[in-house]
Backbone as CSV, one residue per row, in Angstrom:
resi,resn,N_x,N_y,N_z,CA_x,CA_y,CA_z,C_x,C_y,C_z
1,MET,45.428,-80.498,13.134,46.724,-80.378,14.056,47.959,-80.004,13.239
2,LYS,47.998,-80.850,12.095,49.098,-80.672,11.222,49.153,-79.518,10.597
3,LYS,47.916,-78.957,10.183,47.906,-77.650,9.286,48.099,-76.524,10.540
4,ALA,47.867,-76.623,11.604,47.949,-75.692,12.601,49.699,-75.763,12.615
5,ILE,50.322,-76.674,12.749,51.749,-76.635,13.042,52.450,-75.999,11.650
6,VAL,51.971,-76.531,10.656,52.515,-75.663,9.423,52.423,-74.412,9.426
7,VAL,50.916,-73.959,9.608,50.941,-72.149,9.502,51.719,-71.800,10.665
8,PHE,51.998,-72.250,11.969,52.874,-71.707,13.045,54.255,-71.504,12.512
9,SER,54.763,-72.919,12.139,55.959,-73.039,11.791,56.169,-71.437,10.406
10,LEU,55.330,-71.525,9.738,55.643,-70.231,8.709,55.382,-69.091,9.161
11,VAL,54.679,-68.495,10.102,54.747,-67.530,10.497,55.948,-67.202,11.509
12,LEU,56.628,-68.015,11.995,57.528,-68.116,13.265,58.936,-67.756,11.853
13,LEU,58.864,-68.599,10.796,60.011,-68.488,9.770,59.646,-66.955,9.289
14,GLY,58.582,-66.576,8.687,58.457,-65.518,8.069,58.947,-64.204,9.466
15,SER,58.675,-64.340,10.382,59.087,-63.138,11.098,60.338,-63.298,11.436
16,VAL,61.291,-64.303,11.452,62.767,-64.677,11.498,63.297,-63.925,10.468
17,ILE,62.785,-64.322,9.397,63.272,-63.624,8.413,63.400,-62.092,7.873
18,VAL,62.330,-61.347,8.483,62.012,-60.288,8.735,63.145,-59.578,9.589
19,LEU,63.271,-59.957,10.819,63.824,-59.631,11.648,65.325,-59.584,11.479
20,SER,65.777,-60.884,10.617,67.168,-61.466,10.419,67.698,-60.002,9.025
21,LEU,66.766,-59.681,8.339,67.151,-58.944,7.293,66.944,-57.487,7.771
22,SER,66.382,-57.362,8.741,66.017,-55.759,8.904,66.974,-55.302,9.917
23,GLY,67.695,-56.163,10.040,69.324,-56.062,11.522,68.470,-55.901,12.704
24,GLY,67.091,-56.687,13.042,66.865,-56.716,14.322,67.403,-57.968,15.280
25,GLY,66.704,-58.867,14.985,67.083,-60.437,15.790,66.912,-60.090,17.348
26,ILE,67.435,-61.042,17.849,67.416,-60.847,19.320,68.285,-59.822,20.062
27,THR,69.497,-59.699,19.407,70.137,-58.387,19.855,69.709,-56.994,19.830
28,GLY,68.655,-56.601,18.605,67.757,-55.586,18.621,68.287,-54.941,17.962
29,GLN,67.665,-53.565,17.602,67.989,-52.503,16.664,69.281,-51.630,17.378
30,ALA,69.025,-51.780,18.787,69.971,-50.444,19.366,71.308,-51.043,19.532
31,LEU,71.559,-52.514,19.587,73.132,-52.974,19.550,73.493,-52.421,18.034
32,SER,72.890,-52.819,17.218,73.460,-52.837,15.911,73.502,-51.322,15.436
33,LEU,72.745,-50.639,15.926,72.719,-49.133,15.748,73.879,-48.531,16.457
34,VAL,74.406,-48.695,17.681,75.215,-48.319,18.722,76.454,-48.948,17.920
35,THR,76.593,-50.134,17.761,78.189,-50.682,17.351,78.248,-50.482,15.641
36,GLY,77.096,-50.237,14.913,77.306,-50.322,13.879,77.478,-51.477,12.941
37,ASN,77.533,-52.524,13.629,77.814,-53.947,13.502,76.639,-54.721,13.230
38,TRP,75.903,-54.430,11.983,74.355,-55.442,11.805,74.617,-56.730,11.761
39,THR,75.857,-57.520,11.584,76.328,-58.577,11.229,75.804,-59.523,12.380
40,ASP,75.801,-58.750,13.417,75.674,-59.646,14.702,74.173,-59.947,14.852
41,SER,73.402,-59.143,14.736,71.894,-59.490,14.597,71.652,-60.389,13.342
42,LEU,72.580,-60.106,12.282,71.896,-61.001,11.211,72.354,-62.363,11.388
43,GLN,73.635,-62.561,12.363,74.092,-64.174,12.630,72.965,-64.545,13.504
44,VAL,72.538,-64.053,14.605,71.354,-64.545,15.399,70.441,-64.791,14.623
45,GLY,69.996,-63.981,13.704,68.671,-64.607,12.541,68.619,-65.681,11.875
46,VAL,70.330,-65.805,11.590,70.474,-67.043,10.572,70.391,-68.340,11.752
47,VAL,70.817,-68.121,12.994,71.004,-69.084,13.649,69.468,-69.470,13.999
48,LEU,68.813,-68.426,14.383,67.374,-68.929,14.728,66.567,-69.638,13.627
49,LEU,67.108,-69.038,12.515,66.218,-69.901,11.252,66.766,-71.153,10.875
50,ALA,67.889,-71.650,11.086,68.391,-72.749,11.562,67.543,-73.572,12.554
51,ALA,67.429,-72.995,13.568,66.872,-73.785,14.734,65.294,-73.944,14.612
52,ILE,64.607,-73.066,13.996,63.380,-73.053,13.559,62.994,-74.375,12.445
53,GLY,64.120,-74.234,11.601,64.378,-75.269,10.432,64.054,-76.654,11.190
54,ILE,65.157,-76.610,11.753,65.260,-78.500,12.415,64.247,-78.516,13.182
55,LEU,63.333,-77.657,13.924,62.253,-77.900,14.888,61.148,-78.281,13.970
56,GLY,61.040,-77.472,13.060,59.796,-78.007,12.041,60.011,-79.184,10.978
57,ILE,61.338,-79.983,11.082,61.396,-80.795,9.961,61.193,-81.933,11.344
58,THR,61.744,-81.700,12.551,61.363,-82.817,13.419,59.731,-82.963,13.743
59,LEU,59.037,-82.002,13.674,57.521,-81.892,14.099,56.966,-82.708,12.969
60,LEU,57.403,-82.257,11.641,56.568,-82.928,10.479,57.134,-84.392,10.595
61,ASN,58.167,-85.195,11.220,58.686,-86.211,11.164,57.851,-86.905,12.221
62,LEU,57.636,-85.922,13.261,56.806,-86.995,14.427,55.146,-87.066,13.848
63,THR,55.003,-85.943,13.470,53.504,-85.962,12.790,53.125,-86.906,11.453
64,HIS,54.088,-87.347,10.974,54.044,-87.799,9.613,53.686,-89.510,10.121
65,LYS,52.548,-89.958,9.390,52.249,-91.134,9.637,52.556,-92.095,8.666
66,ASP,53.284,-93.072,8.796,53.506,-94.550,7.798,52.258,-94.825,7.017
67,GLU,52.038,-94.714,5.829,50.732,-95.560,5.449,51.183,-97.257,4.497
C-alpha cells in the first residue's frame, strides 16, 4: 500500500510539473495563448504542486509506523 501511494504521488507530481512548465495547468493552454500571460497557469501549477506536496507528506505521516 505504501509503495502504491508513493508511485501515485510521483506520477501526480510529475504531471503537475510538466503542466506548469508547459504553461498548461488547470487554466489550460487557451487562456495562456489568448491573454499572452503564461504566468497565470504557472501560478496554478505551483499551487497544485504545493498542495500535492502537503498531501504527500500527510499520507506518509499517516502510513508511517513508529517502531
